[in-house]
C-alpha positions in Angstrom: -0.9 2.6 -7.8 1.8 1.9 -10.4 1.8 2.0 -14.2 3.0 -1.1 -16.0 6.4 -0.4 -17.6 4.9 -0.9 -21.1 2.4 1.9 -20.4 5.2 4.2 -19.1 7.2 3.5 -22.2 4.2 4.6 -24.3 4.2 8.0 -22.5 1.4 7.3 -20.1 1.4 9.1 -16.8 -0.6 8.8 -13.6 -2.2 11.0 -10.9 -3.4 9.0 -7.9 -5.8 10.4 -5.3 -7.0 9.1 -2.0 -10.5 10.7 -2.3 -12.0 12.5 -5.2 -15.5 13.3 -6.5 -15.2 11.4 -9.8 -12.1 10.2 -11.7 -13.9 10.9 -15.0 -14.9 14.4 -14.0 -11.3 15.1 -12.7 -9.8 13.9 -16.0 -12.1 16.0 -18.1 -11.5 19.0 -15.9 -7.8 18.6 -16.4 -8.4 18.4 -20.1 -10.2 21.7 -20.0 -7.2 23.2 -18.1 -4.8 22.1 -20.9 -3.8 18.5 -20.0 -3.2 16.5 -23.1 -2.9 13.0 -21.8 -2.1 10.1 -22.0 -3.1 10.3 -18.3 -4.6 7.8 -15.8 -6.5 9.4 -12.8 -7.2 7.0 -10.0 -8.8 7.2 -6.5 -9.1 5.0 -3.5 -12.6 6.4 -3.0 -15.1 8.5 -5.0 -17.7 10.8 -3.4 -19.6 11.4 -6.7 -18.9 8.4 -8.8 -21.3 7.9 -11.7 -22.2 5.3 -14.3 -24.1 5.4 -17.5 -27.4 7.3 -17.9 -26.7 9.5 -14.8 -26.6 6.6 -12.3 -24.6 6.7 -9.1 -21.6 4.4 -8.9 -21.2 3.4 -5.3 -17.5 3.9 -4.6 -16.3 2.5 -1.3 -12.6 2.0 -0.6 -11.2 -1.4 -1.7 -12.5 -1.3 -5.3 -10.8 0.0 -8.4 -11.7 3.5 -9.7 -9.7 4.7 -12.6 -10.1 6.9 -15.7 -7.8 7.2 -18.8 -7.7 10.6 -20.5 -7.0 10.6 -24.2 -6.6 13.7 -26.4 -7.6 13.4 -30.1 -7.5 9.6 -30.1 -9.8 9.6 -33.2 -12.8 11.5 -34.6 -15.3 12.2 -31.8 -17.9 10.0 -33.5 -15.7 7.0 -32.9 -15.4 7.7 -29.1 -18.1 5.1 -28.3 -15.9 2.4 -29.7 -13.6 2.9 -26.8 -16.1 1.2 -24.5 -15.4 -2.0 -26.4 -11.6 -1.4 -26.4 -11.7 -0.9 -22.6 -13.9 -4.0 -22.0 -11.4 -6.2 -23.9 -8.5 -4.6 -21.9 -10.2 -5.2 -18.6 -11.0 -8.8 -19.6 -7.3 -9.3 -20.5 -6.2 -7.9 -17.2 -8.6 -9.9 -15.1 -8.8 -13.1 -17.1 -5.1 -13.9 -16.8 -5.0 -13.9 -13.1 -5.9 -17.6 -12.4 -6.4 -20.6 -14.7 -10.0 -20.8 -15.9 -11.0 -17.3 -14.8 -11.2 -15.9 -18.4 -14.0 -18.3 -19.2 -16.1 -17.1 -16.3 -15.8 -13.4 -17.3 -18.0 -12.2 -20.2 -18.8 -8.9 -21.8 -22.3 -7.4 -21.5 -23.3 -4.9 -24.2 -22.5 -2.1 -24.2 -20.1 -1.5 -21.3 -20.3 -4.1 -18.4 -18.4 -7.2 -17.4 -20.0 -10.2 -15.7 -18.6 -13.0 -13.7 -20.8 -16.0 -13.1 -23.7 -14.0 -14.7 -23.4 -11.1 -12.2 -22.1 -7.6 -13.0 -18.8 -6.7 -11.3 -17.3 -4.0 -13.5 -18.5 -1.1 -15.6 -17.1 1.4 -18.2 -18.2 5.0 -18.8 -16.8 6.8 -21.9 -17.3 10.6 -21.8 -16.1 13.0 -24.4 -15.7 16.8 -24.5 -14.4 18.3 -27.8 -11.3 16.3 -28.8 -10.8 14.9 -25.3 -12.3 11.7 -24.0 -12.2 10.0 -20.6 -12.6 6.2 -20.2 -13.8 5.5 -16.7 -13.4 2.0 -15.3 -14.9 0.7 -12.0 -14.2 -2.8 -10.7 -15.9 -4.3 -7.7 -13.0 -6.0 -5.9 -14.4 -6.5 -2.4 -17.6 -4.5 -2.3 -20.8 -4.4 -4.5 -24.1 -2.6 -4.2 -27.3 -4.4 -3.1 -30.7 -4.1 -4.7 -29.5 -3.2 -8.2 -31.8 -3.9 -11.2 -29.2 -6.1 -12.7 -27.6 -8.5 -10.2 -24.2 -7.3 -8.9 -21.3 -9.0 -7.3 -17.6 -8.5 -6.5 -14.5 -10.5 -7.3 -14.1 -11.6 -3.6 -17.6 -13.1 -3.6 -16.7 -14.9 -6.8 -13.6 -16.4 -5.2 -11.1 -14.1 -6.9 -8.5 -12.3 -4.7 -7.7 -9.0 -6.2 -6.8 -5.5 -5.0 -7.1 -2.3 -7.0 -3.2 -2.1 -7.0 -2.9 -5.7 -8.3 -5.4 -5.0 -11.2 -4.3 -1.5 -12.1 -0.8 -2.3 -13.5 -2.0 -5.1 -15.8 -4.9 -2.9 -16.9 -2.6 -0.1 -18.0 -0.6 -2.6 -20.0 -3.7 -4.1 -21.6 -5.2 -0.7 -22.4 -1.9 0.4 -24.1 -2.0 -2.8 -26.2 -5.7 -2.7 -27.1 -5.5 1.0 -28.0 -2.7 0.2 -30.4 -4.8 -2.5 -31.9 -7.8 -0.1 -32.2 -5.4 2.4 -33.9 -7.7 5.5 -34.0 -10.6 3.4 -35.1 -9.0 1.7 -38.1 -8.7 -1.5 -36.2 -12.2 -1.6 -34.8 -13.1 -4.7 -36.9 -10.6 -6.7 -34.9 -11.8 -5.1 -31.6 -15.4 -6.0 -32.6 -14.4 -9.6 -33.3 -12.6 -9.9 -30.0 -15.5 -8.5 -28.2 -18.0 -10.8 -29.8 -15.9 -13.8 -28.9 -16.4 -12.9 -25.2 -19.9 -11.6 -25.5 -22.7 -12.5 -23.0 -25.9 -13.7 -24.5 -24.9 -13.9 -28.1 -27.4 -15.9 -30.1 -29.9 -15.9 -27.2 -33.1 -14.1 -26.4 -32.7 -10.8 -24.5 -34.7 -7.8 -23.5 -33.3 -4.2 -24.1 -34.7 -1.4 -22.0 -34.3 2.3 -22.8 -36.2 4.4 -20.4 -39.8 3.3 -20.5 -39.4 1.5 -23.8 -38.5 -2.2 -24.1 -37.7 -4.4 -27.1 -37.1 -8.1 -27.2 -35.4 -10.4 -29.6 -32.4 -12.6 -30.3 -29.0 -11.0 -29.9 -27.5 -11.5 -33.4 -24.3 -9.4 -33.3 -23.0 -5.9 -32.9 -22.6 -3.9 -36.1 -19.6 -2.1 -37.5 -20.3 0.9 -35.2 -21.0 -1.1 -32.1 -24.8 -1.0 -32.1 -26.5 -4.1 -30.9 -28.4 -6.0 -33.6 -31.6 -7.8 -32.5 -33.6 -10.3 -34.6 -37.2 -9.6 -33.7 -40.0 -12.3 -33.5 -41.1 -11.5 -37.1 -37.5 -12.1 -38.4 -36.7 -8.4 -39.0 -33.5 -6.9 -37.7 -33.3 -3.9 -35.4 -30.2 -1.9 -34.5 -30.1 -0.6 -30.9 -27.9 2.4 -30.1 -28.4 2.5 -26.3 -30.1 0.6 -23.6 -29.8 -1.9 -20.8 -29.7 -5.6 -21.6 -31.5 -8.2 -19.6 -31.7 -12.0 -20.3 -34.8 -14.0 -20.9 -33.0 -17.2 -19.8 -29.3 -16.5 -19.2 -26.7 -14.1 -20.4 -23.9 -16.5 -19.8 -22.4 -18.3 -22.7 -23.0 -22.0 -22.9 
């Protein structure tokens, strides 16, 4: 793994592992021990990878597993915005690989990336005190079977990519997008960029949170990143957390 020169120039550094429990857990553990970031932690394989809501993230060799540790990037209440920052950076890094690829990759609220309607990447933002770790997993050549939301990998989608080939561009894109975000003062521009690449915007969707489920039209995301649904009676509802599923299709037409 190698950092892009623009990331190096911004003071970012890297710790690369062959096998580790979780890159996010390692990054936050280093923060507790005094590490101040900016620091990427990567692994060829994770033995205890995790996704949102306590889910296991299957972590076979050949996929990208990386976490970026930041210290005091903004007030802790703004940490969830980093999921949108990271999604845009990953879209930048992947979308520029071959002509036409960017239009096949869309962003699924709140933290996934889809290619041809199937999930191939996820983001997990975890904060402790003033430290926050942005975990990014990309299915390059492997993907899990039997998932509630259909999964795929870049190889199946016809995109040749290795963790090494994605990581450098990702570090450059994250450096640029974090500068755009600017401790949260630039979230309006991040929000606009995210919406321009959003899956299912203006379409009927279902949102599940535990046993609860709500349906409506995906109107937008608000100024804090919450999903805004138009319900059948015309009223609006802001959704803070949940899993999004399509009624017809989450792909943009």
